[in-house]
C-alpha positions as CSV (number, residue, x, y, z in Angstrom):
1,X,109.0,100.6,146.2
2,X,108.5,104.2,145.1
3,X,107.2,107.4,146.9
4,X,106.2,110.6,145.1
5,X,107.0,112.8,148.4
6,X,109.1,111.5,151.0
7,X,109.4,114.7,153.5
8,X,113.4,114.1,153.2
9,X,113.9,117.7,154.7
10,X,112.0,117.2,158.1
11,X,114.0,115.8,161.4
12,X,112.7,112.3,162.7
13,X,111.1,115.0,165.4
14,X,108.7,116.5,162.1
15,X,108.0,113.3,160.7
16,X,106.6,111.6,163.9
17,X,105.0,115.0,164.4
18,X,103.3,115.6,160.6
19,X,102.7,111.3,161.0
20,X,100.7,112.2,164.2
21,X,98.7,115.7,162.0
22,X,98.1,113.5,158.6
23,X,95.9,110.3,161.2
24,X,93.9,113.6,162.2
25,X,93.7,115.2,159.5
26,X,92.3,112.0,156.9
27,X,88.9,111.8,158.0
28,X,88.8,114.8,156.0
29,X,89.7,114.1,152.8
30,X,86.9,113.0,150.9
31,X,85.2,116.5,151.8
32,X,88.7,118.3,151.0
33,X,88.5,116.2,147.4
34,X,85.3,116.8,147.1
35,X,85.1,120.7,147.6
36,X,88.3,121.2,144.9
37,X,86.4,118.8,142.5
38,X,83.6,121.2,142.7
39,X,86.0,124.3,142.6
40,X,87.8,122.8,139.3
41,X,84.0,121.5,137.3
42,X,83.3,125.4,137.8
43,X,86.5,126.9,136.2
44,X,87.1,124.3,134.1
45,X,83.5,124.0,132.6
46,X,85.0,120.6,129.7
47,X,84.8,118.5,133.4
48,X,81.5,119.4,134.5
49,X,79.7,116.8,132.3
50,X,76.5,117.6,134.2
51,X,74.4,114.7,132.0
52,X,77.2,112.2,132.5
53,X,77.2,111.5,136.9
54,X,79.8,108.5,136.5
55,X,82.5,111.3,134.6
56,X,81.5,113.2,137.9
57,X,82.4,110.9,140.1
58,X,85.9,109.7,138.5
59,X,86.8,113.7,138.5
60,X,86.0,113.6,142.1
61,X,87.9,110.3,142.3
62,X,90.8,111.3,140.9
63,X,91.1,114.2,143.0
64,X,90.8,112.5,146.2
65,X,93.7,109.8,144.9
66,X,95.3,112.8,144.8
67,X,94.6,114.4,148.2
68,X,94.2,111.4,149.9
69,X,97.6,109.7,148.7
70,X,99.4,113.0,149.7
71,X,97.9,112.3,153.1
72,X,99.2,109.1,153.5
73,X,103.0,110.2,152.4
74,X,102.7,112.6,155.3
75,X,101.5,109.6,157.7
76,X,103.4,106.5,156.7
77,X,107.2,105.6,155.3
78,X,106.5,102.5,153.8
79,X,103.4,103.8,151.7
80,X,103.9,102.9,147.9
81,X,102.6,105.6,145.3
82,X,103.2,102.8,142.2
83,X,99.6,102.3,142.5
84,X,99.2,106.3,142.4
85,X,101.6,106.2,139.4
86,X,99.6,103.6,137.2
87,X,95.9,105.0,138.0
88,X,97.4,108.6,137.0
89,X,98.9,107.2,134.5
90,X,95.8,105.9,132.6
91,X,93.8,108.8,133.4
92,X,96.5,110.4,131.2
93,X,95.3,107.7,128.4
94,X,91.7,108.2,129.2
95,X,92.3,112.0,128.8
96,X,93.7,111.5,125.4
97,X,91.4,109.1,123.7
98,X,89.6,112.0,125.5
99,X,91.0,114.3,122.6
100,X,92.0,117.2,125.4
101,X,95.1,118.6,125.9
102,X,97.1,118.5,129.1
103,X,96.4,121.9,129.4
104,X,93.6,121.5,130.7
105,X,94.8,118.7,132.9
106,X,97.4,121.1,134.6
107,X,94.7,124.3,135.7
108,X,93.2,121.0,137.2
109,X,95.9,120.2,139.3
110,X,96.9,124.1,140.4
111,X,93.5,124.8,141.4
112,X,93.4,120.6,143.3
113,X,96.6,122.3,145.4
114,X,95.7,125.1,146.1
115,X,92.5,124.0,147.7
116,X,94.0,120.9,149.3
117,X,96.9,123.5,150.9
118,X,94.4,125.7,151.6
119,X,92.1,123.3,153.4
120,X,94.5,121.0,154.8
121,X,96.3,124.2,156.6
122,X,92.6,125.5,158.3
123,X,91.7,121.5,159.5
124,X,94.7,121.4,161.3
125,X,94.6,124.3,162.9
126,X,91.0,123.8,164.0
127,X,92.4,120.8,165.5
128,X,95.3,122.3,167.7
129,X,97.8,120.8,165.6
130,X,99.3,124.1,164.5
131,X,102.6,123.8,166.0
132,X,103.0,120.0,164.7
133,X,102.9,121.6,160.7
134,X,104.2,125.1,161.1
135,X,106.7,124.2,158.3
136,X,103.4,124.8,156.2
137,X,105.9,126.5,153.9
138,X,107.5,123.5,153.3
139,X,104.2,121.7,153.6
140,X,103.0,123.4,150.8
141,X,106.6,123.2,148.8
142,X,106.0,119.2,149.1
143,X,103.0,119.7,148.0
144,X,103.2,121.6,144.3
145,X,106.3,118.9,143.8
146,X,103.4,115.6,144.2
147,X,101.3,117.4,141.9
148,X,104.7,118.0,139.3
149,X,106.0,114.2,139.4
150,X,101.7,113.9,139.2
151,X,101.6,116.1,136.2
152,X,104.5,114.2,134.7
153,X,103.1,110.4,135.7
154,X,100.2,111.9,134.0
155,X,101.9,113.2,130.8
156,X,103.9,110.0,130.0
157,X,100.5,108.4,129.6
158,X,98.9,111.1,127.9
159,X,101.8,110.1,125.1
160,X,101.7,106.5,125.3
161,X,98.0,106.5,124.7
162,X,99.1,109.1,121.9
163,X,101.3,106.7,120.3
164,X,99.2,103.9,120.6
165,X,96.1,105.5,118.8
166,X,98.3,106.8,116.4
167,X,100.1,103.5,115.4
168,X,96.2,101.6,115.8
169,X,95.4,104.5,113.3
170,X,98.5,104.3,110.4
171,X,98.4,100.4,110.9
172,X,94.5,100.6,109.6
173,X,95.6,103.4,107.0
174,X,98.3,101.0,105.7
175,X,95.6,98.2,105.7
176,X,93.5,100.9,103.4
177,X,96.1,102.4,101.2
178,X,96.8,98.7,100.2
179,X,93.3,97.1,99.7
180,X,92.5,100.7,97.5
181,X,95.8,99.8,95.2
182,X,94.9,96.3,94.7
183,X,92.4,96.0,91.1
184,X,89.2,96.6,91.4
185,X,88.3,95.7,95.0
186,X,85.4,94.7,96.6
187,X,83.1,97.5,97.5
188,X,82.2,96.0,101.0
189,X,85.3,95.6,102.0
190,X,86.2,99.1,100.9
191,X,83.5,100.7,102.5
192,X,84.2,98.5,106.4
193,X,88.1,99.0,105.6
194,X,87.7,102.6,105.7
195,X,85.2,103.2,107.8
196,X,87.4,101.8,110.8
197,X,90.4,104.0,108.8
198,X,87.9,107.3,110.1
199,X,88.5,107.6,105.9
200,X,85.4,108.7,104.9
201,X,85.0,107.6,100.6
202,X,85.1,110.3,98.3
203,X,83.6,109.9,94.7
204,X,87.2,110.1,93.6
205,X,90.5,110.2,93.8
206,X,94.2,110.0,92.0
207,X,97.2,108.3,92.7
208,X,100.4,110.6,93.3
209,X,103.7,108.6,92.7
210,X,106.7,109.5,94.4
211,X,110.3,110.0,94.0
212,X,112.5,111.2,97.4
213,X,114.2,114.4,96.2
214,X,117.7,116.1,97.3
215,X,116.3,115.8,101.0
216,X,115.7,111.8,101.5
217,X,114.3,112.8,104.9
218,X,111.5,114.8,104.2
219,X,107.9,114.1,105.0
220,X,105.1,115.4,102.7
221,X,102.7,118.0,104.5
222,X,99.4,117.6,103.1
223,X,96.3,117.8,104.5
224,X,94.5,115.0,106.9
225,X,92.5,112.9,104.5
226,X,95.4,112.0,101.9
227,X,96.0,108.9,101.9
228,X,100.7,108.6,102.1
229,X,102.1,105.0,102.0
230,X,105.9,106.0,102.0
231,X,105.9,102.2,103.7
232,X,105.8,100.9,99.7
233,X,108.2,100.1,98.3
234,X,107.2,102.5,95.2
235,X,106.1,105.1,97.8
236,X,102.4,107.1,96.2
237,X,99.6,109.6,98.1
238,X,95.9,108.9,97.6
239,X,94.6,112.3,97.3
240,X,90.4,112.7,97.8
241,X,89.1,114.8,95.7
242,X,92.2,115.7,93.5
243,X,90.2,118.2,91.1
244,X,88.8,120.4,93.8
245,X,89.2,123.9,94.8
246,X,92.6,124.1,95.9
247,X,93.9,120.6,96.0
248,X,96.1,120.9,93.4
249,X,98.3,124.0,95.1
250,X,98.1,121.4,98.3
251,X,99.6,118.7,96.8
252,X,102.5,121.4,95.0
253,X,103.1,122.7,98.5
254,X,102.6,119.3,99.9
255,X,104.9,117.5,97.8
256,X,107.2,120.0,97.7
257,X,111.4,118.9,97.6
258,X,109.9,115.5,96.0
259,X,109.3,114.1,93.1
260,X,105.5,113.6,92.2
261,X,103.3,112.8,89.3
262,X,99.8,112.2,90.1
263,X,97.2,109.9,87.9
264,X,94.1,110.6,86.5
265,X,90.9,111.3,88.6
266,X,89.1,108.4,89.4
267,X,86.7,106.4,91.5
268,X,87.8,104.8,94.7
269,X,87.9,101.1,93.8
270,X,90.3,102.4,89.9
271,X,93.4,104.0,92.6
272,X,95.4,100.9,91.2
273,X,95.0,102.3,87.4
274,X,95.5,105.7,88.0
275,X,98.5,105.1,89.7
276,X,99.7,103.2,87.0
277,X,99.6,106.6,84.6
278,X,101.0,108.0,87.6
279,X,104.0,105.9,87.6
280,X,104.9,105.8,84.0
281,X,104.9,109.7,84.0
282,X,107.0,109.8,87.0
283,X,109.2,107.6,85.3
284,X,109.2,109.4,82.3
285,X,110.5,112.3,84.7
286,X,113.0,110.6,86.5
287,X,114.5,109.9,83.4
288,X,114.2,114.1,82.5
289,X,112.2,113.3,79.1
290,X,109.2,115.2,81.2
291,X,110.3,118.3,83.1
292,X,109.9,117.2,87.2
293,X,111.0,121.0,88.6
294,X,106.6,121.2,89.6
295,X,104.0,118.2,90.2
296,X,103.9,116.4,86.6
297,X,100.2,116.2,85.9
298,X,99.7,112.5,83.6
299,X,96.9,113.4,82.0
300,X,98.5,116.3,80.7
301,X,101.6,114.2,78.9
302,X,99.0,111.8,77.6
303,X,100.5,111.7,73.2
304,X,104.0,110.7,75.9
305,X,103.0,108.4,77.9
306,X,100.9,106.0,75.2
307,X,103.8,106.8,72.9
308,X,106.2,105.6,75.1
309,X,105.0,102.7,76.7
310,X,105.1,100.7,73.6
311,X,108.5,101.7,72.5
312,X,107.9,99.4,69.4
313,X,104.7,100.9,67.9
314,X,107.1,104.2,68.0
315,X,109.6,103.4,66.2
316,X,107.1,101.5,63.6
317,X,104.9,104.6,63.2
318,X,108.3,107.1,63.5
319,X,109.7,104.8,60.4
320,X,106.2,104.7,58.1
321,X,105.7,108.9,59.3
322,X,108.6,110.3,60.2
323,X,110.2,108.7,56.7
324,X,110.2,112.4,55.1
325,X,112.6,113.7,57.8
326,X,115.7,110.5,56.8
327,X,115.9,113.0,53.5
328,X,117.8,115.2,55.1
329,X,121.0,115.4,57.4
330,X,120.9,114.5,61.0
331,X,121.3,117.5,62.8
332,X,118.6,119.3,60.8
333,X,116.3,116.6,60.9
334,X,115.6,117.9,64.5
335,X,115.8,120.8,64.3
336,X,112.6,120.0,61.6
337,X,110.9,118.0,63.8
338,X,110.9,120.4,66.9
339,X,109.1,122.9,63.9
340,X,106.7,120.5,63.0
341,X,105.8,119.5,66.4
342,X,104.9,123.4,67.3
343,X,103.1,124.0,64.4
344,X,100.9,121.1,64.7
345,X,100.7,122.8,68.3
346,X,99.9,126.1,67.3
347,X,98.3,125.5,64.7
348,X,100.9,126.6,61.8
349,X,100.6,130.0,63.3
350,X,104.2,131.1,61.8
351,X,104.2,134.3,64.4
352,X,103.2,132.0,67.8
353,X,105.2,129.6,66.3
354,X,108.6,132.0,66.6
355,X,107.5,133.0,69.9
356,X,107.5,129.6,71.6
357,X,111.0,128.8,69.9
358,X,112.6,131.5,70.2
359,X,112.7,132.3,66.4
360,X,112.3,134.9,64.1
361,X,109.0,134.7,62.3
362,X,110.3,134.0,58.9
363,X,112.7,131.4,59.6
364,X,109.9,129.9,61.1
365,X,108.4,130.3,57.4
366,X,111.5,129.1,55.8
367,X,111.0,125.4,57.9
368,X,107.4,125.0,56.8
369,X,107.6,125.0,53.4
370,X,110.7,122.8,53.7
371,X,108.4,120.5,56.1
372,X,106.0,121.1,53.3
373,X,108.7,120.0,50.4
374,X,109.6,116.8,52.1
375,X,105.9,115.5,53.3
376,X,103.7,117.0,50.6
377,X,99.9,118.3,50.7
378,X,99.0,115.3,53.9
379,X,101.2,117.6,56.3
380,X,97.9,119.8,56.4
381,X,95.3,116.9,57.1
382,X,94.0,116.8,60.3
383,X,94.2,112.8,60.8
384,X,97.7,112.8,59.8
385,X,98.2,115.3,61.8
386,X,97.3,114.0,65.2
387,X,99.0,110.9,64.4
388,X,102.3,113.1,63.3
389,X,101.3,114.9,67.0
390,X,101.7,111.9,69.3
391,X,104.9,110.6,67.1
392,X,106.8,113.9,67.3
393,X,106.6,113.8,71.2
394,X,107.6,110.2,71.5
395,X,110.1,110.3,69.4
396,X,111.9,113.4,70.6
397,X,111.4,112.1,73.4
398,X,113.1,108.9,73.3
399,X,115.9,110.1,70.9
400,X,119.0,111.8,70.7
401,X,119.9,114.9,69.8
402,X,122.0,113.9,66.4
403,X,118.1,111.8,65.8
404,X,119.7,108.2,65.6
């Protein structure tokens, strides 16, 4: 049997007198509790729901339980606190479900304890029991120790309810992530699962593929509406409104320390498609083909992603389109390929290419003449440049320095 107060600091005679006082004071508990509850409602407006009489009665009942049980402990040695502990643990859980912190509860306990000490003392004196409760300082300390223990019980209930709610929320979000990652989920089911998870279906979303960085224990620090799928074998994030103001910055800062690639923005029923491109970009990043020092945006590497997805196609097209480069030695072959790619991307502006490659403009012009000799007039045809651009990006990314 557990007791929240046992008055072990009093002698046997003092405990008997305290028991007699408790019998006399017990009838006054409802009035004292009502006064304390009124003070709590007045000083903490959040507890004063004038439109909800059931809630007001609950406040009065909680205070009455608090004060009444303490008086019972004063008077009887065989009184157990188990039921009161269960009651206040559930009260703490209710506070968590209401979305309130324990700050208000702790403030209300202090108010209630002050009223209880004052009124119990007044009633004892009015009944001529002053001598019986002469150790009023000791009793006051016991009141505060008792309320501290009650506060601990409430905190336990609050924490347990929060953990339970968080677990349920996490479970619903995992179910939502799993559904979003299926190919073309049914619209009605998606709406229902999203509603149960408390997630407003956005117009556009993007999937972000993740690989752990240097700190394996680090978790993403993203906005509440981001769905984080760390439970998956291949971790990912589903980011609503990825192209909205500040969203890219949120991804960059929230995924600091991770290797991350974000797929194209799609409708919520096409997340699996976005994730496929994100994972392809992440794969190239992990291999070192794409720089992973910052967030990788798959759509910014489209030619590379398309061409590297089909290695056979890259090799076949490279054999045909890059055949002129095989006329030069391997070391020069790669230098000319890199220069040609830069020329195409910079519209054959030798000055811009020189700055980009940290070369002298005359060197770039020399290489351009060499490339024109190798490829002939087709080098300046737009359709050929488009094909060359794609194959060069893929070939340079997947070929060794020797060009073999």
